[in-house]
C-alpha positions in Angstrom: 0.0 0.0 0.0 1.2 3.5 -0.8 0.9 6.6 1.3 -1.4 8.2 -1.3 -4.0 5.5 -0.5 -4.4 6.5 3.1 -3.3 10.1 3.6 -5.6 13.0 4.4 -5.7 15.2 1.3 -7.7 18.2 2.6 -5.0 20.0 4.6 -5.1 23.5 6.0 -1.9 25.3 5.3 -0.6 28.1 7.4 1.5 31.0 6.1 4.7 32.1 7.8 3.1 35.6 7.9 0.1 34.5 9.9 0.0 35.4 13.6 0.3 32.7 16.2 -3.3 33.5 17.1 -4.4 32.8 13.5 -2.6 29.5 13.5 -4.1 28.5 16.8 -7.6 29.4 15.5 -7.0 27.4 12.4 -5.9 24.4 14.5 -9.0 24.7 16.6 -11.2 24.9 13.5 -9.8 21.7 11.9 -9.2 19.9 15.2 -5.4 19.5 14.6 -2.4 20.0 16.7 -0.2 21.0 13.8 -0.3 22.7 10.4 2.1 22.6 7.5 3.5 26.1 6.7 3.8 27.0 3.1 5.1 29.9 1.1 5.0 30.3 -2.7 3.5 26.8 -3.1 6.4 25.2 -1.1 6.5 23.6 2.3 8.7 25.8 4.5 8.0 24.4 8.0 5.4 23.0 10.5 3.7 24.9 13.3 2.4 22.9 16.3 0.5 23.8 19.4 3.7 22.9 21.2 5.7 25.4 19.1 3.1 28.1 19.9 3.4 27.3 23.6 7.1 26.7 24.0 8.8 28.8 21.2 6.1 31.4 21.3 4.5 32.1 24.7 7.2 30.7 26.9 9.8 32.9 25.1 7.7 36.0 25.5 5.9 36.1 22.2 2.4 37.3 22.1 -0.5 36.2 19.9 0.5 38.7 17.2 4.0 37.2 16.7 4.4 35.5 13.3 4.2 31.8 12.6 7.6 32.1 10.9 9.2 33.1 14.2 8.0 30.0 16.1 7.6 27.2 13.5 9.8 24.2 13.1 11.9 24.7 9.9 13.4 21.2 9.7 10.5 19.2 8.4 10.4 15.4 8.0 8.2 14.5 5.1 7.4 11.6 2.8 6.3 11.2 -0.8 2.9 10.1 -1.8 4.3 7.1 -3.7 6.3 5.8 -0.7 5.3 2.5 0.8 3.4 2.6 4.0 5.7 0.3 5.9 8.8 2.5 5.0 7.0 5.6 6.2 5.9 3.9 9.4 9.5 2.9 10.1 10.6 6.5 9.6 7.9 7.8 11.9 8.9 5.2 14.5 12.6 6.0 14.3 12.1 9.8 14.5 9.2 9.6 16.9 6.8 11.5 14.6 3.1 11.1 14.8 2.2 12.9 11.5 4.1 14.2 8.5 3.5 16.2 5.4 3.1 14.2 2.1 4.7 15.7 -1.0 4.6 14.9 -4.7 7.9 14.1 -6.4 8.0 17.7 -7.6 7.9 18.7 -3.9 4.4 20.1 -3.8 2.3 19.4 -0.7 -0.4 16.9 -1.5 -1.6 15.9 2.0 -0.6 14.8 5.5 -0.3 11.3 7.0 -0.9 10.5 10.6 -0.8 7.3 12.7 -4.5 7.7 13.0 -4.9 7.7 9.1 -2.8 4.5 9.0 -4.7 2.8 11.8 -8.1 3.7 10.3 -7.2 2.4 6.8 -6.1 -1.1 7.6 -2.5 -0.8 8.9 -3.5 -1.2 12.6 -0.8 -3.6 13.6 2.0 -1.6 12.0 0.6 1.7 13.3 0.4 0.3 16.8 4.0 -0.9 16.6 5.1 2.5 15.4 3.2 4.2 18.2 4.9 1.9 20.7 8.2 3.3 19.6 7.1 6.9 19.3 5.6 7.0 22.7 8.5 5.4 24.5 9.5 7.1 27.8 12.5 9.3 28.1 14.1 11.5 25.4 13.8 15.2 25.0 10.4 15.5 26.6 11.0 13.5 29.7 9.6 15.2 32.8 10.8 12.7 35.4 13.1 14.0 38.1 16.5 12.5 38.2 
């Protein structure tokens, strides 16, 4: 199975010129915790609710700060003709729950999430990937040492 067979095609795209508030409102409207950021028909980053909270608010930015100031610029992506098992392996290794999907000419065509994969018949593989993604420790560990 290819990623194009199970990805979400209707994706809301943020602009790096949007305010953090506009991005947060868009996330609320489409019930998502992240949005791809595009400029001139190209993927330039991702903005997540965590980016808004940590890179934005926690660093003193207000709701009128620009998405481009808080977004993640290094974006992991896959291609629509990639095999599902290869993408799940990437997601597991990099601890990514969702990633943008590009055409071979690097145009955004959708987004793939573990939920998409689990709902469309890859339950066992998605569950195994989630087990690796959700492992304790790492950069986000809050346990006291």
